[in-house]
N, C-alpha and C positions, 0 to 999 in steps of 0.2 A: 407114320408121324401122327396121324389123326388118333390112332388108338392110344399112343403114348400120352398125347395131350389130354385125351378124354380121361385116362387114369389119373393124371395129375389134377385136373379140375375136380374130379369126383373126390379125390383125397383131401382137397382143400376147400370144398364147398361149404364146410361148417363155419369158415371164417366169415366175419361180417362183410368185409371188403377184400376178397381174395386176389384181386388182380395182380398186385406186385408180387405176392408169394407165388402165384402161378407162373408169372413171367420168369422169376428167378429159377424156379424148378424146371421149367421148360428149357431155359438156357443151360442149366446144369446137365440136363439129360441130352440135349441135342447140339450143344456147343455154341449156338447163337440163336437169335430170334429172326427167322426168315419171314418174308412177307406171307408166305403160305401158312407158317406157324401162327403168325399174328391173326390171320383171318380165322383160323380154327379156334384160337383162344377167344376171339370176339364172339364167335358163334356159340361155343360151349358155355360161355359165361353170360350170354345174351346182353352184351355190351357193344355199343357202336365201335366199329373198327377204328374210327378217328380217335376215340378215347384210348383204345388199346395202343395204337401207334404213338399217340402223344405221350403216354406214360413210358413206353419202351424207348423213345428217343430222348426223353427228358433226363432220365437217370443215367449217370456216367458209368455205372456198374452193369448196365444192360447193353448188350451188343446186338445191333440189327444187321451187322455184316459179319461174315466169317472171319475169324481171327486165327492166329497161330496157336500151336499147342499150348504155349504158356503166354499168358497176357500179363505184361508188366504195366502197372499203373503207378505213375509217379505223382505224389501229392503236390499240388500247386498252391496250397493255402499260404497265407502270410507267414506263419511260423516256419514252415518248410522252406519257403523262399528265402527268408532271412538267414536260416541256418545252412544254406548252400544247395538247395534243390537244383538250381541252374547248373551248378558244377556236376551234380549227379546226372542230370539230363545230358550234358555234353559227353560225359564218360559213357553213358548207356548208348548214345548215338554212335560214338567212336567204336566201342566194343562190338556192337551188334551190326554196325554199318547200315543203320536204318534211321529214319526220322519219325517223329510223332505221327501216328496214324498208319504206319507201315508195318509190314511183316517181313522177317528175314527170308532169304531165298529158300532155305531148307524148311520153312514153315514152323520153325521151332519157337520163335518169339514174335510177339506183337508189342509195340510200344504205344502207350496211351497216357494222357494226363488225366487226373481226376481231382475232384474237390477234396476237402478235408477227410482224412482217414480216421480221425478221432484220437490220434496219439501224438498230439502236439509236443508233449514233454520229451519225446525222443525224435524230434525232427532232425534232419529230413527223413522221409519215409517213402517206401514203395510197398505195393501189394502185388504179389504174383499168385495168380489163381486162388485168391482168397486168403493167402498167408501174408501177414504184414511184417515188414522188417523196418526197424528204426535205427537211429544213430548212425546213419550210413556214412561210410568213408570209402575211398577207392579200394582199399584192401578188403573191407567187408563186402563190397559189391562184387568183387571177383569171386570170393568164396560162396556167396549166395548164388550167383549165376552158374557156378560149377555144379550145384545141386540139381540143376535142370538140364 
């Protein structure tokens, strides 16, 4: 793990403030940001661990706990809420048999809420592993989940 994080920090050290980029890259490589991983990032970037942990826990797209193979993030912004995000949430909970913050028994899906995904014109929306889907309906949700 340390060698991987060292490679990432070296690759991004030309950035003026590389912390968020490093955390995203470490998460992409290792799946999530473990306590040990955060300590290594702090050491390699010469930043206090408290700052690294604060950033890692502030942003909803960064995970400090292990998640399922596919992380579904449902937008909870006002436009998505008005356009039916609560109905999509109920359907996701029923289809996956999990609640927000949980992972399916087969470790295939984790369900999370997130702030605005930036595609309010096609609300309601979800993001699965970085891919965003909008204009959600029950039928669309089924076909999207079938891809995973």
